[in-house]
N, C-alpha and C positions, 0 to 999 in steps of 0.2 A: 495638757490636752494634745492629742495626736493630730498631725496635719492630715487632711483628707487624702486618700489614695487617688492619684491621677491615673486614669486608664487611657492608654494610647488609643487614638481614633481607629487605628488598624484593628486593635483587639476588640473594641466595642462593636465595630462592624462585623467582625467574625462571630462574636457572641450572638449578635442578632440573627445572622444566617444559621447558626447552630440551633438557636431556639426555634426558628421557623421550620427547621428540618425535624424538630421533635427530639433532639438529643437529650438524654437524661443525664444530669450531672453525676448520678450514682452509678453509671455504667461501669462495669468492672474490667472490660477488655474490649479491644477492637473485634469486629466480627470476622469470621472466616469467610474468605471469598473464593479460594481455590482449593480443591482437593489435590492430592499429589500429582495425578496424571494431568489434570488441567493446568497446574502450575508449570509442569515441564513444557507443555504446549505453549503457554504464554511466554515463557522465557525464550524458547527457541524461535518464536516469531517476532520478538521485540527487536527494533532496530538498534538498541543499545548493546545487544548481546556481543557483537564483535569488539566493542570498545570497553567491555567490562575489565579486562586486565589493566588497561590504562587507568581507569578510575580507581580500581583497587590499589594499584601501586601508588597513586597520588595521595590517597587518604589512609593508606595502611599504617603509617607512623602515628597518625592521630588516633586511629581506632585502637591500635594495639598497645600504645604506650600510655594512654590517658584514661582508660576504662570508658572510652566513647564507643558508640556503635554507628557504623556507616550503613545507610539504608538506601536502596534504589527501588523506586516504584514505577508503575505505569501511569498513564494519564488519569486513571480513575482512582489513584492512590493505593492500589493493591501492591503489596510488597513482593518484589521479584527476587531480590538478592540482599543479603546482609553480611556484614563482616565486623568482627570485634572479638575481644578476649572473652573467655568463658564466663567471668562474673557479670559482664555487661549483657551477655546473651541470656543468662539465667534471669536476670532482672527484667529484660525485655520480653522474654517468653511469658512471664506472668501477666503482662498487659496486652499480649497479642501483637507486640512489635516484632513480628517474625514473618518469615516467608509464607505467603498465601493469605495474609490478613489485610483488611482494608482500612486505610487511614485517611479517607476523605473527611471533610468537615461534617457531612451529613451522617457519617458513621460513628464518629467519636468526638465531634466538636472541634474547637480551636486547637490546632497543633501545627508544628513546623512544616509537616508534609501537606496536610489538607489546606492550610491557609495559604501556603505558597502556590499551590495549584489553583486555588480560588482567585487569587489576585494576579497571578501570572508574573510575580516578582519574587526575588529572594526575601525571605522573612525569617524572623526568630521569635520564639515563644518561650517565656520563662515561667516556670513554677506555677503560681496561682493564676497566671493568665490563661491557663488551660480551663476549659469548661468542666471536664471530667475531674472529679476530686482525686481519683487514683493517679492522675498525671501530675499532681502538684509537686511531687518530688523530682520531676523530670524537667529538663530544658532541651530545646532542639532548634536547629537552624536548617532550613530547607531552601533549595533553589530549583525552579522548574527548568526543564530542558525543552527547547522549542525546535521542532523539525524545520530546517531551512527550506525544504521542498514545499510542504503544505502550510507552513507558518502556524501550525497547531502545536500545542503542548503535548509531548509524548511521554513525559515522565517527570520524576523529581529525584534529586539527590539530597540526602539529609544526613546530618550528624546529630545524634541524641545522646544524653547522659543523665545520670541521676545526680544532678548538681543544681544548686539554686539559680545559677546563671552561667551561660557559656562565655568563654572569652570573646570579646568583640571581634577578634580576627576570624572567628569561626564562620560568620556569615560571609565574609569576603572569600574564605577558602572554598565553601560549597558553591558560591557564585562563580569562582574561577574554574572549578571542576566542571560545572555545567557549561560554561562558555567553551572550555576545551572540548567537551563532548560535541557541542554544536559545530565547532570548527572542523572536527573529524567528519561529522555527517555532511557538512558543506563541501569538503574536499571530495567525498564520494559522489555527491550530487553533481558537482562540476565535471567530474570525469564521465559520469553517465550522460550529462548534457552534451559534452563534446562528441561522444560516440554517436548519440542520436542525431546531432546536427550533421555530422559527416555523412550519415546514411541517408538522411531525408531532405537535405537542402535542394537536390534536383527538383523535387515537387514544388518547392517554394519558387525556384527560378522559373518554373513553368507558368506561374501566375504573375510574373513581373512584380510590380510594386504593390499589388493588391493583397497578396496572401500573407498569412501569419502562421507560424509553427509554434505550438504550445504543448506543454506537458499535460498529463492527465490531471494534475493539480492546478492547472491554469497559469503556470508561469510561461511567459513568452520567451521562447528560445531564439527565434529569429523572425525577422519581418522584412518585407520588401520596402516598406515605408520607414523613414528614420524616426528615432525617438521612442520606439515601442519595446525594444529588447530589454529584458529585465523587469518589465512591469507585469502585472497580474490581471487576469480576467476570471470570472466565475468558472469553476471546474466544468469543463465541457461534457456534454452527453452526445452520443452519436446521432447526427441528424438534427440536433436542436440548435436554436438560435443563440448566439453569444454576442453581448455588447462589447465592442472594443473600446479601449481608452480614448481613441480619437473620435468616438461618436458613431462610427459605422456599425452595422449589424452584419454578422457573419454566420455561416452555417458550419458546424463542426463535422469534419470527415475523419474517421479514425484511421491512423497510420501506425499500427502496432501499438506501442506504449505511448505514442504521442498523437496529436490531432493537427490536421491542416484546417485552418479557418478560412473559408471562402466568403468574402464580403458579398452581400446581396444587393447593394446599392449601385452606385455609378462605377462600373468596372468596364473598361474598354474590351469588347470581344476581340479575340484573336490578337491580343496585345503581343508585341514581339518578346519572346522569351530570351533569357540569357542562357546560352547553351552550356550544358554541363559537359564534363569530360566523357561521360557515357550516360545513356538513359537509365532511369530508375523505374522499375516495375514493382508496385506494391499490391499484394493480393490480400483480400479480405474474404476468407472462406470458412470462418467459424460461425456456428449458429444457424438459425432457421431462415435468416434473411436472404435476399438475392445475392449470390456471390458476385463480386465485382473486382475490377482492377483499376489502379491509378497508374498512368504512364506519364511521368513528369507533370503531375498535377491534373491531368485530364482523365475523367472517369469513363470506364467501359463496363456495362453490365455483361455478365457472362452466362452462357448456357451451362447446364450441369456438366455436359461432356467437355466443354472447353475449360471449365474450372478444374475438372479432374486432370486433364492433360497438363495444365499449368502447374497444379500442385505436384504432379509427378516430376515434371522438369525442374521445379524448384528443389525437390528432394534429391535430384540427381544432376548436380550442376555440370558434370563432365559429359552429360548427354546419354541418350538411350537409342538403341537401334529400333527400327520399325517393329521387328518381331518382339523385342523386349517390352516396348511400350504397349503393344497390343496385348501381350500376356498380362501386364499389370492392369490394363483396362477391362479386358473381356475374359480373362482366364484362357483355358485351352481352346475355347470356341472362336477366338479372334484370329486375325491375320494382319500383316502389314498393309495389305490392300484396304482393309477396313479403316485403318488409321489415317491413310493418306488424304482422303477428302476432308476429314476433320481438321487436319493440320492446315490444309489449304484455306479453309474458311477462317481459321484462327489467324492466319497470316494476313488475310484480307482485313481483319478487324484491327490487329495490332501492328501490322507492318513488318519490317525486316528484322525485328528483334527475335522472331521465331526462326531458328536456323535448322538446317537439315544436314544429314550425314556426319554425325548422328543428330537426332532431334535434340535441340538444346535451346536455352535462352541466351541471346547475345547481349545481355545488359545486366546491371546490378539488380538483385531481386531481394525484396523484403516480403515476408508473408506472416500473417498473424499467427498461424499455427507454428511456424518456425521460431517466431519470437517467444511464444509460450515455452517452447522447448528450451531455448537459450536461457530464459529467466529461471526455469526450473534447475537447469544445470548450474547456474550461478547462485542458487539458493534464495532468490528473491521470490518467495512463494506468494506474497501478497500481490505483487505486480502481475505475476503469472496468472493467478486466479481471476484478478480483475479483468485481464485481457481475454481470458477464456470465457467468452459469452455463450458457448455451447459447443457441441461436437463438430468435428471437421466434416463438412459436406454431408450432413446427416441423411440425405436422400440418396446418396451414392451407393451402388452395389459393386463398384469396381473392386476387385480383390485387394489390390495394393492400398487403395484408399481406406477400405474397411480395416485392414491391419494397422495402418498408421492412426486411424481414428480411435481404435480400441486401445492401442498402446498409450496414446496421449491422454485419453480419458482416465485410464488407470493411474497414470503418473500424477495427473492433476489432483485426483481424488485422494490418493495416498499422501501426497505432500500437504494438501490442505488439512487432512486429519492429523498428520504427524507433526506438522510444523506451522500450521496456519493459526493466526490469532483470530479474534472475533470478527474483524473486518474481512479477512480472507475467507473465513467460513461462511459469513453472510453472503459474500459475493458468489461463492460456490453454490449456496442454497438457492440462488436466483437462477441458476442454469437449469436446463431441462432435466439432466440426471440428478442434480442436487435437490430439486424440489421434492423428490420422493425417497431421499436417502436418509433413513431414520437414524443411522449411526452419526452422520454429519450433523443432523438437527439436534440430537441429544448432546453432542459435543459442543455445539454452538450455545445451547442453553446453559451449559456449565461455565462457559468463559465470558458470556455477556455480562457487563457490569450490572449491578443491582439498579433497578429503575430505568434501564435502557428500554426505550419504547419498542424495540424489536423483539423483546421478550414475548409479548403477547402473540405476535404473528408466529413465532417459532413454536411456542407451546401449543397453539391451536393446530398448526400443521402436524406436529408430532402426535397429538391426541387423535387426529383423524387417521393417521397411518396406523397407529396402534389398534384402532377400532376397525381396521380393514377398509377404511375409506380411501378415496383417490388422493 
């Protein structure tokens, strides 16, 4: 009499999830998720792309010498890259274990990729532990990769082979590869954090012990009060309330790719600030909202003309003559005499940071549109599109502002289409130009994971545009 087969609790839980998702044990292959163009877009936008050579080098010996296949997926289990010898690739192609196919549990049942993504831990699945009969000749080990910035799973690294069982060390190997990728991502994150702190700390000093500087993902970069740095808050939204770990409630003020949190409770007005080496002026000029500036943490709403002048001075840090500034603002109809009263009023509002002969800004300057430019130059399309809430001063008719606005809009759109993933394209689709951009909406439909709730909104908007609606 045979002993009863003991099913690991991990596997029985995965079987239950697969059954609830409606996975058929007779399924013959994983479903296709990406066409060729969409696959290229997804690869280009994925944060693991720069680290692919390291991962390939780490696992190349295993994949090439043992008939194993290395697989790297995104967070939805869609295969982005594979590596392995021809025999392993041919066997994998027959079941859809290839680039562009989806290996989440709800697509093909229990497997090393989908189950690791579902549990958030390194996992292995052997032979008959798979739900799909066609996978019973396969075994696989997968480990999720967690983004240290957002603390969310962004992908999975997997080794699979047509063997009854993998060597026990294989789970440890893929787990080590995942941890190495995470350490690389963390090093990049820390370098970005340090650059952001250096630029934006004067705003925090302007609020004394009350303020908090956080990333767009809610990580606290710096705080006047002790014990908060390194902790997390919910991802902030401009102007929305945020609960701080110490119980205070703060309002989120965007500062480029970061946020300044201003507590709304007991904060001493005009508290003495710790002076910085030089003032920091941050300009928020993108989108339809009221343009405004922050000067060492203090907010100033701007008229359209003052916003135009500050944008032009930020674009020309070495300064502009009165005639040149007038030409940029008014075209051939202006003169330096027209500019002079506006500069005087701006100086009354912001003080001595507005200098003359030539007109320039005597302080460090951050501007949302300049930050978008920099992020695009650095290839961080996702961050650039999230920050790009709309066009630069959309109501401005100043010739130089129009030129900068148009150039930036074209760059954001092109890079979102060419290199943006689902989140970047979704962010672009929420901007004024993106809402009616049929090409962007159709690309977004192609790259959104199956079952993503955003599918309905994107499909509805695309249909309206195709039918001639707004």
